[in-house]
C-alpha positions in Angstrom: 4.6 -10.2 7.9 4.4 -8.9 11.4 0.8 -7.2 10.6 -0.4 -9.7 8.6 0.5 -12.4 11.5 -1.5 -10.1 14.0 -4.5 -10.3 12.0 -7.5 -12.9 12.8 -8.6 -14.8 9.8 -11.2 -12.6 8.0 -9.4 -9.6 9.4 -8.7 -6.4 7.6 -5.7 -4.1 7.2 -6.1 -0.6 6.0 -3.1 1.3 4.8 -3.1 4.9 4.0 -0.3 6.2 1.6 0.2 8.4 -1.5 0.8 6.7 -4.9 3.2 8.3 -7.0 2.5 10.1 -10.3 3.0 8.0 -13.4 4.6 10.9 -15.1 8.4 11.8 -14.5 7.6 15.4 -14.5 4.9 15.4 -12.3 7.0 13.0 -10.1 9.7 15.6 -9.9 7.3 18.2 -8.8 5.3 16.1 -6.2 5.7 17.6 -2.7 5.2 14.1 -1.1 8.5 12.8 -2.6 10.7 15.5 -0.6 9.0 14.5 2.7 12.0 13.3 4.8 9.7 11.0 6.7 9.1 8.9 3.7 11.5 6.4 2.8 10.0 4.4 0.1 7.5 4.7 -2.3 4.7 2.2 -3.3 2.5 1.1 -6.2 -0.7 -0.9 -6.2 1.5 -3.6 -7.9 4.0 -3.7 -4.9 1.1 -3.8 -2.4 -0.3 -6.9 -4.5 3.1 -8.5 -4.2 3.5 -7.8 -0.5 0.1 -9.2 0.1 0.5 -12.4 -1.6 3.8 -12.9 0.1 2.3 -12.8 3.7 -1.0 -14.4 2.9 -3.3 -11.5 2.3 -5.1 -10.2 -0.6 -6.0 -6.7 -1.6 -9.4 -6.2 -1.2 -9.9 -2.7 -2.8 -8.0 0.5 -3.5 -9.6 3.6 -2.8 -8.8 6.8 -4.5 -5.1 7.2 -4.9 -4.1 6.7 -1.3 -5.8 3.9 0.6 -5.3 0.1 0.2 -7.8 -2.4 1.8 -6.1 -5.9 2.7 -8.1 -8.7 3.9 -6.8 -12.0 5.5 -8.9 -14.8 4.1 -10.8 -17.4 6.3 
């Protein structure tokens, strides 16, 4: 909410993350899940839900690690 509120209408918010693997086995071997600085994992769907909750839209997802949000005019 705080970041969305700080955006001007028509503004963009770009978030870099790493989406977890869809496979349980690959997830267990994934180095990123053992990084103690990460406390949550997000999916494209969870970003879409967060965006709609705060009045943003997911404009695009780049590769498996960047989400571009847009605050409509």
